[in-house]
N, C-alpha and C positions, 0 to 999 in steps of 0.2 A: 769759766764759761760753763753753761749748762750742757751736760752730756747725756741727759735723760733721753730715753727712747721716745721718738715723736710718732704719733699715729697720723696716718695719712688717709684721706678719704679715697674711696675707690674711684670716684670720678676724676680726681686729680691724677691718680696713677694711670687710669685709662687714657686721659688726655696726653700725659707724657709718653705713654707707649705709642699712641697714634703719631705723635711728632717724630719719635724715633723711627717708626716704620716708614714714615714719609721720607725721612732722610736716607734710610736704607734703600728704599726703592729708587730715590734719586741717584744714589751712588751706583745702583745697578746699571744706569745708563752710561756711566763712565767706563771706557774700554781699556784704560791703561792698567797694566799689571801692578798691583800694590802689595807690599808685604810689611808687617810690623815685627820688629826684632826687639828682644829684650837685651839686657846688658851682657848676656852670655851668648849672644848671636843665635838664640833659639827663636823659631818662628812662633810668634804669638798669634798672628793673624795673616791670612793670605786670601786674596779674592780669586774669583774664577779665572780671570785673565792670567794671574800669576801661576795658578795651577796648570793652565794650558802651556805657559812658557816653560815651566820647570818639569812638565810631563809627569806630575804626581797628583794624587788626590789631596784635599785639604787635610783629611785625617792623617795621612802619612807624613805630610810636610810638618804638621804641628808636633810630630814626634822627633823631628830632626833639627839640626843646627845648620847655619849657613856654612860653617866650616866643613860640613860633610861634602860640600860641592867644591871647595876651594883647596888649592895647594898650600896656601898660607892662611892662618887663622887671624892674623893681626891686620884685618882690613879696616875696621873702624875702632876708634877709641871712644867708647861710650861715656867714659867719665868726662871727656871733654865736651860732650853734648850739653852738659848743664851750664857751661860757660855761655853767658849772654852774648859774648863776642862772636860765637859760632852759630848764631841763630840763622845766618844767611844760608842759602842753598849749598849743600855739599855734594860734590859729584865724585865718582870714582869708577873705574872700569876694572873688571876682573874676568879672567877666563875661567869658566866653570865647566865641570863635567857632570852631566846628569846621571842619575842611577841607571838610565836606559843606555848609557854609553855615548850619548850625543854631547858634543863639545860646542859651547856657545860663548861668545864675547858679550857680556852684559854690562850695561852702565847703570850704576846705582845713584839715584838722585834723591837726596833727603828733602822731603817736602814739609816736615813738621814733627814736633815732639808732643805726644799725647800726655804721657806722664813721665816722671823721672825714671830714667833707665829704659824707656821704650820710645822708639822712633819709627816713623812711617817713611818708606822709600818707594819711589816709582822706578820700575825696571824698564829698560829699553834694550832690545836685542839689536846690537850694532854689528852682528856678524852676518846679517843678511839684509837684503833690500826690500823684501816683500813685507807689506804691512801686516801686523798681527790681526787676526780676525777679531772682530768686536765681540766681547763676552760681557755678560752682565755681572755686576759685583755682588759679593756675598754680604749679608748684613753684619757679620762679625766686626767689620772695620769700624762700625759706629760705637762700639763698646768703650766705656771709659772707667776711671777709677774713683770718681767722687771728689767732694770738697771737704775741707776741714770745718768742723763745728764742735764746740764744747771741748776745750783743751784740758787734758790732764797731763801733769808733769811728773816724770819719774827720773830718779838719779840712780845710776848703776856704776859699779866698779868695772875693772877690766875683765873680770871673770863672769860678768853678766849678773852679779848678785845685787839685788835691790838694796840700796842704802837709805833712800828717802823717797817719798811720794807726797803729792799735794792732795788736798781733800777732794778736788774734782776727780782725780783719778780713782781714789778709794771709793768714793760715793758712786762713781760711774760703774765700777766693778762690783760694788756692794760687798766689799771685803774689808776686814779690820786691818788697820795699818800695822799693828803688831804682828799679825799673821803674815803680812806681806814682806816686811823688812827681813832680810836674810835669805829670802828665797831667790832662786835663779829665775830669770824671766822665762826661760824655756819651759819651766814647770807650769806656767799659766797657759801655755799655748796648746791648741789642739794638735793632734798627732801629725796631720798633714802639713802644718805650718812650721814644724821643727826645722826642716831644711832652710826655710826662708829666714828664720831667726839666726841660724848658724851662718848663712851667707851674709846677712846684714852685719853680724858681729865681725866677720872677716873683713868686710868692706870698711867698717869703722876703723879698724886697726891700720888699714892700708891708706885710706883717704881721709880719715878723721871725720867722716860724715856718712850718713845713710838715710834712706827714706823708703817707705813702702807701706804695705798693709799686712795685718795679721788678724788672727781670729782667736778669741778666748771663749771659754765656756762659762756662762753666767746662769747659775741655778738650773743647770742641765740643758741650757739653750745656748747655741753658738751666737757670738756677737762680734762684728767686724769693726776694726779700728784702722785709721790711717795714722802713721807715725813719721816723725822726723827726728833723727838723732845726730848730735854733733858733740865734739869734745869740749870740755870745759877748760878754763884757764889752767895751764900746767899739764893738761891731758891726763889728770889723775882719775877723773870721773867722766862719765858720759851722760848727757842730759837728753832725755827723750820726751817729746811732746806728742800726746795722743789725742785724737778726735774721733768720737764715735760716728760711724757712718750709718745714717738712717736710710730707710727705703726711699724717702723723698729725695734726700741728697744724692743717692745713687742715680735715681732717674734724672734729676736735674743735671748732674755731672755728665751723664751719658748724652743728654740733649746738648749741653754746652760743647762737649767734645765733638759730637756729630756736626754741630753747626760750624765749629772751627775747621774741622777737616773738610767739610763741604765747601766752605769759603775758599780754602787753599786749593783744593782740587778743581773747583769751579773756575778760578782765575788761571790756574796753571795748565788746565786741560788743553791738549793740542786740537781738540775738536771745538767747533763753535757751538755755544749753547745759548739759547734764548728762552725766556719765560714770557708767556703771553696769556692774557685773560680770555674770558669767554667771548669778548667782543673782537678778539684778534689783535688787541693792542699790546705791544711789547713793553714789559715793565722791568726786565732785567736781562742783561747780556754780559758775556765774558769777553776778554780781550781777543781771543781767537775769532769770535764771531765778528767783532769789529774789523779785524784784519781781513777776514773772508769777504765781507760786504763792503770793503773799502770805505768805511764810515767811522765816525767817532761814536763813543757811547751816548753822548748827548743827542746826536742825530738819529740814533736808532730807537732809543727809549721814547715811547709815546707814538711811534709810527705803526702802521698796519703791517702785520707779519707777512702778508702776501703781496705787498706793494712792489717787491723786487722781482716777482715772477716775470719771466720774459714774455711768454705767451700763455694767456689763460684760455687754452683750447680744451678740446674734449679730454685730452690726456690729463690735464690739470683737474678738470671737473671730476673725472673718475677717481683721481687720487683723493680729492676732498670727500667724495661720497664714501670711499673706503674708510677714511678717518672718522667720519660721523657714524658710520655703521659699526665699526669694530673698536673705536676708541683709540686706535693706534694705526700707524701706517709707516712703511719703509719703502722708499722709492728714490729714483734719480730724476732730477728736473732741472731745466735751464733757468738761470737767474740773470737779470740785467742789473749790473752795478750802477751807482750814480755816475761813474766815469764812462758809462756806456760799454764797459767790458762785459762780455758774455762768459758766464761760468756754468759748468755742470756741477751741481752739488748733490751729494748723496745725503739724504735726510732720514732721520728716525724721529717721528713725532708721537707723543702719547698724551692722552687726555686724562686729567684728574678732576672728574666732575664734582665730587664732593667738596673739594677744596677751591674750586672755581678758577683753576689755572691749568695751563698746558705747557709742555716743554718740548722743544725741538732741538735735536743735535745735528749739526752739519759737518760734513767733511768735503773738502774741495776735491772733486773727482775730475777736474778739467784736464789735468795732465794725463791721467789714466785714459780718459775719453779720447784725447788727441793721439795717444800711443795706440789705442785700439783702432782708431780710424786709420792711422797709417798702416797698421798691421792688416786691416781688412783690405786696404788699397793694394798693399804688397801681395796679399794672398790672391786677390782678384787678378793682378798682373801675372803672377807666376802660374795661376790656374789656366789663364789664357795661353801662356807659353807651353804649359804641360799638355793641354788638350790640343793645341794647334801644331804641335811638333809632327813633322813628317815621319820621324822614327817612332817606333813603339817604346813606351815608357812604362815600367812596372815598379811599384814600391812593395817590398816584401821583407819578411824576416823568417826566422826558423819556424814560427807557428803557422804562417799563411801569408796571404796577399792583402794589402791595404788599399791599393789604387792601381788603375790602369787607364791609359788614355785611349782616344778613339782609334789612332793608328794601330796601337797594340791589339785592340779587339779585332780589327780587320785582319791583321797578320796571323794571329792565333786562331781566328775563326771562333771566338767565344764571347759571350756577353759578359759585361762587368759583374752583374749579379751572380752569374754562375761561377766566375773565377773567384770572387771574394768569398764565396761559400765553401771553397775547397781549401784543405790544408795542403802543404807542400807535398806530402806523401800521396795524397789523393790525386793531385795534379799529375804527378809522375806516373801513377798507376793508369791514368787515362791514355798514356802513350807508352805502353810497355816496351815497345821496340827501342826506345831511347832512355829507358830507366837508368841503366848503368852509366851512360854517357852524361845524363843530366846530374846524377848524384855526384859523379866525379867532378863535374864543372862547379857545383856548389861548394864542394870541399876545397877546390882550388881558390875560389873566391874568398873564403874565410882564412885560408892560409896566406894568400898574397895581398889581400886588400883590394887590389884592382886586377881584373883578369878579363881577357878577351879570347873568344873562340867561336868557331863556326860549327853549328850542330845541325845535322840533317834530321828534321822532325818528320816522322811518319804519322799522318793523321788517319782518323777512323775511315774516311772515304778512300783510303789507299794513296792519296796524293802525298808528295814529299816536297817539303820546302827547306831550303838551306838558309838557316837563320844565323846571322852574325850577332853574338851577344857581347856587350861590354858592360861589366858590372863593377860598381864601387861599393864595398861593404861598409856598413855603419856610417852611412852618409849623414844621417840625422836620427837621434833617439833610437839607436839600434835598428834602423831601417836601412835596407840595401836598395840601391837604385840600379836597375838594369835597363840599358838602352839597346834596342835590337831592331834589325831590319831584315827584310827578305832579300837575300843576295843571289837567289836562284838565277835570275836573268843576267846578273853580272857574271856568274860562273859560266853560264851558257855563252855569253859574249866572249869571255876569255878563252873558252874552248874553241869558239869559231875563229878567234884571232890566231890561236895556236895552229889550227888546221890551215888557215889562210897562209900563215908563215911557212908551213910545211909545203903547201902547194907552190908557193913562190919559189922555194928552194928547188923543188922538183922541176918546176918550169924552167928555171935557169939551167938546171942539169940537163933537161931534155933538149933545150936550145943549143947546148954546147956539144952534145954527143950524137944527137939523132942523125944529123946530116953526115957526120963523120962515119957513122956506121952504115948508113944507107948506100953510100957509094961503093965501098968494098963488097957489100952484100949483093949489089947488082952485078958486079963482076963475077963474084963467086957463083951466083945463080946461073949466069950465062955459061961459064966454063963447066959447070956440072952437067948442063944440057948437052954440050959438045962431047964431054967425056962419056955420057950415056950412049950417044950415037956411035962412038968409036969403039967401045968395048964389045968384044964378040961374045964373051960369056954372059950368062943371064944373072945380072946383079940388080934386076929391076926393084926388088924388095928394098935393097939398101938405098938405091937412088930415090925411091918413093919416100923413105924415112927422111933422107937428107933434104929433099924438096919441101916436105911438110914442115920440117923444123925451121927451114929458112923462111917459109911463109909465116910461121908463128913469130919469128923474130921481127919480120916486117910489120906484123900486126901490133906488136909491143911498141915498135918505133912510131907507128902511126898514132897510137894512144899517147905516147910521149909528146908528139907534136901538137896534139890537141891541148895539152897542158902548157905547152911552151909559150903560146901567145894567143891573143884573141883571134878567132877565125873570121874572115870576111864572108859572112853568111847572109843569105837573102831570106828574111822572114816573110811568110805569106799566111793568109788565113786558110787553114785546112781543117778537115774533120779528123779529130784525134781518134775517133772510133775506126775510121777507115785505115789510118796508119797502123793501128793495132791489129786489124784484120790481115793487112798485108804482112805484118811481122809474123803472125801465127802461121800463115801459109808458108813462109820461108822456113819455119822451124817444125813444120808438121812431120817431115820425114824423120828428123832426129827424135821427135817425141814418140813416133811409132816404134823406132828402134829401142827406146828405153821403156816401152810399155806404159807410156804416159798419155792421158787423154785430156784435151783442153775443154773446159766448160766456160761459156761466155754469157754474160748478163749485161747487155748494154741498155741503159735507160734512155729512151727517146730515139729519134731517127739519126740525129747527128749532134756533135759537140764541137763547134768550130773554135779554134784557138790560133793565135798568131805564133808560128813556129817555123823551124827548119826541119822538114819531115825526116831527112836522113839521120839527123842527130837524135830525134825522138825514137826512130827505129833502133838506133844503136843502144839507147837506154833500155828499151823494151827487150831487145835481144840479150843484153847483158844480164838483166834480172831474170828473164824466163830461162836462159841457159843455166843460171845458178839453180833455179828451181828444179830443172831436169836432172842436174848432177846430184842433188841432195836426195833424190828418190830413185836409187838404183833398182829397187824392186817394183818400180812402177807406181802409178797412182793418178790423182787428178790435180790439175792446175786450173784454178778458177780465176777468170779475168772479169772484173766488173768495171763498169763505167757509170758514174752518177754525178748529177749536178748538186753540189753541196750548198750552194747559195746562188744568188742571181749573177754572181761574177766568177764563180770558181767551179771547176770540174775535177773530179777525183778518179784516177785510174788505179784500181787495186789488183795486185797479182798475189794470189794466195796458194801456197804449196802445202804438201802433207809430209814434209821431211821431218828430221829429228829436232828441229827448232834450234834456237840460239839462246845461250844463257844471258842473264841481264848484264854481267860485266863485259861480255864480248859484244853485246848489242850496242853499247855506247861507243865502241871503237870502229863500227862500220863506217866506211867512207874515208877513213884515214889512209894516207899514202902507204902502200906496201903492206897493209893489214889484210890478211885473208884467212879463212878457215879451211881452205882446200889445200891438199898436199902439194899440187903443182901450180897453185895460183900465184899471181903477182900482186894482187890487191889494187891493180890499176883500173879494173873494170868498173867497180862501184865508185871509185874516186872520180873517174871520168863522168859517170852517170850523174853523180851529185853536182858536178860542175856544170854539166849541160842544163840540168833542170834549174839550177841557180841562175844561169844566163837567160833562161826563159821566165825569170821572175816567179819561179815556183819553189817548191820544197818537197822533201821526201820524209815520210814518217814510217817507222818500222815497228811492227808488233810481232812478238814471238813467244811461244810457250814450248818448253822442252818436251820432246816426244809427241808433239801435236802439230807443229808446223810454224811457218813464218808468213807474215803478210806485209807486202810493200805497198804503201799508199802514196801515189804521185799526184800532187796538187798543182794545177796549172790555171792561169787566169783565162777566163772566157772572153774572146773578142777584145782583148786588151793588148796594147803594143808591148812587145817583149822588153823594150828599153825602159818602160815605165817602172814605177815602184809597186812592189807587191808585198803586202803585209800579212803575216800569218794571223 
């Protein structure tokens, strides 16, 4: 055969280059990861998707072998790939460890053999469920090795020494046959092809055949040949057939290889691919497209590419306008299949104006769309639950807050925007009085996973709320969920129940002993009076002390009886200001002895309430006497009466004593609690009970070293038996 160098016109080369570029651009639309391996498992070619999957650049991968990622190197037998019986798809799974440390389970699917010793594989990551992002293919996959033309025949012995050559070989190399005989073949090769020759020789001895390409220098210029070597009968010599590779043949082989690879990839692609002309008529489809559109290839070819669109609305028209303007478009749109099934398809369309055709790649996104729809529905449902919860809910982590519901904003008195702008530390600094307690609570959350506690939060306005927190750490994606509620009223109610239980016990105790004590006390009082008349000596001082103490005991017994059972009292509408004036007249003498002056400030002429006057007097006396006793050096007791609303009147008694600390203030009104040396604690307890029976309540304010204020709230012109709400 003729092995002379063939000249090729520039126009033909340009045409071939254009075809190759078109196929390369076509392959860029295929998103599967592809690799080309030689017989040594070295990477000859990788596309961008494969680089993304193997987490390395193309330059780095082509320097490596597949065995650099595998525990075992014997994954494929490349010699067997030449066997025509193994041309069917070959699959295998291997666990690979990338250079970044990532471990993946990859499936290798052989989709074709480009040249002897080189095969193309599609990779699938079966270690995860998320689809690999679509990546454009690199043009290297389209490169081939060329075709044979102009055969030269060479005979070599086992040491690679030329023993015979035909004229086609010597003429092609322009070398004298005598000069050739006796030389080793490696002496004719350029330096970089010496390893190829050695590798080919080694393979000849192991498999009795080899093929490939090599380069020789002809008159100072390199020239490439393809060769095929096999053993002769008896295996004494090896016969090599050489064909000179011209530039035209190289380009044609590249084109042929690209066409073959494209055809295989086109039909095996998991994405649907359709080609359509400028009139919108489909002229080529792959099997995946037929499956997506629930149609046969014959039904799709010749049909309008947009006939399956579900609704040609403004959204569709906008997509078409983008395609016409930019020459390409990527979008999601609904299609109606011939069986009336509605599918959401993700499409990528590109226009090739010069060649008169367009290509569209489809992916069925229906399942993803349905999942997203369910997720949106679930998110909406849980958002309603989150926002509608009566308890406060906060999502947070170590860095800050991510969400809070409406109830939480009300309880904490903060807007969502303000809270989300704060870090955890900044939030704690806003309530410095609770910094240590909150920090300890968060530490317990991370230690125990689930933790509950009640924290008394002191706000900037001075108010205090008892907040019960229940937190689960790492509920989702390193987020902690805190459920909290304001239990201040619950704690107050519990305290009232405790006091009520104590009063009940005291009442039962009073009912049991009051009458038993009163009878002997009556006799004792009578005999003391007789004894006082009979004794001649002057013991009046002693008798006075005994009589006053007996009267004090009777007073305590009377207070006990008030607690023992409800009194049969007659409520009448009376002026509470008049009752207070009468009380002040009774205590005027005692106030004068203690150097205390009364100052009154009564708003309006009268404030009528339904009450039992004597009981209110007892309340006023108890509180005013306490005020006199806490001012041994004298002072002023101010009494104010004011209408705080249309239905309520407030009586305030303000002294200038030493005041009461906050911890003691909470215990006022409890049975037997007193701050006086000889007090019983019954006076205020009885006063609280009387006001409660009048549907009122008492509030106390005090500041140490400045004094104490008692505020008595009573309903105006309302029946005492009715309900009175603070």
